[in-house]
N, C-alpha and C positions, 0 to 999 in steps of 0.2 A: 504494500500500500504506500502511496506517495513516493514511489521510486524515482519518478522524474524530478521531483523536488529534491530528494536526498542526493541524487547523483549529479547535481549541477557542480561546476568546477569551483565555485565560491563556497567555502565551508560555512559561511554565515549569511543569513538573510536579514534585511532590514524590515521595518514596520510596513513600508509600502509594498514590498514583495509578499509579505504575509497577507496583506489586505487583498492583493490581486490574486494570489494563488488559492488561498483558503476562503476568500470572500468574508474576511473578518475585518470590520472597520477598525481604523486605528484608534478610535475612541474606545471601542470594546477592548482592544488589546491593552490600552492604558489602564482601564478599570481592572482587567485581569492582573496586570502587573502590580497594581496598588492593593489588590486584595490578597489576603493571606490564604484564601480558600483554594485558589487554582494552581499555585505553584508552577506557573508557566516558565520554562527555562529561557532566560535571557541575561544579558549583561549590558552595561552602558559604557560607551566610549565617548567621553565628553558629553555632548547633547544627543548623541546618536544611540538608538537602541539596536542591539544585535541579537539575533536568535541563532543558536547553533543548529544547523540544518538537521543533523541526525537526531538530536535531542527533541527538537520541536516536532518532527515527524512522529517520533515515538510517543510524545505527549498527546498529539492529536489522535493517534491510534488508540491509546489508552482511554481517552475521553469517549471515543466512538464505542469501544468495547464496553465501557461502563454504562453508557446510554442504552446500548443494545441489550445488555444484561438486565437492566431495569425494565425495559420494555418486555423482555421475555418473562420476567417475574410477574409483571402486571398482567400480561396475557394469560399466564398460567393461573394466576389468582382469579381473574375474571372467568376463566373456564371452569375452575373449581366451584366458584360461587354459582355460576349458571347451572352446573350439574346438580348442586344442592337444591336450588330453586325448582328444578324439574322433578326432583324426587318428592317434593311436598305435595 
């Protein structure tokens, strides 16, 4: 997943590139960086934000897996609730 992004010759991406590739607005990136919840991998060089390509791709993959897992749990729960309601 995200092989094209990971395999670019530059090891770091800037906020604009993240916005273009992942369609994540720079304002959202900023709130993620300022939040202690997301732990998005980045570092600052002067006024420029840099994202290590390999780490940011892994981070997005993890976010997708977590969201998929949550959806699977919700779907399974809905299925179980539906089965219980049908037995009544």
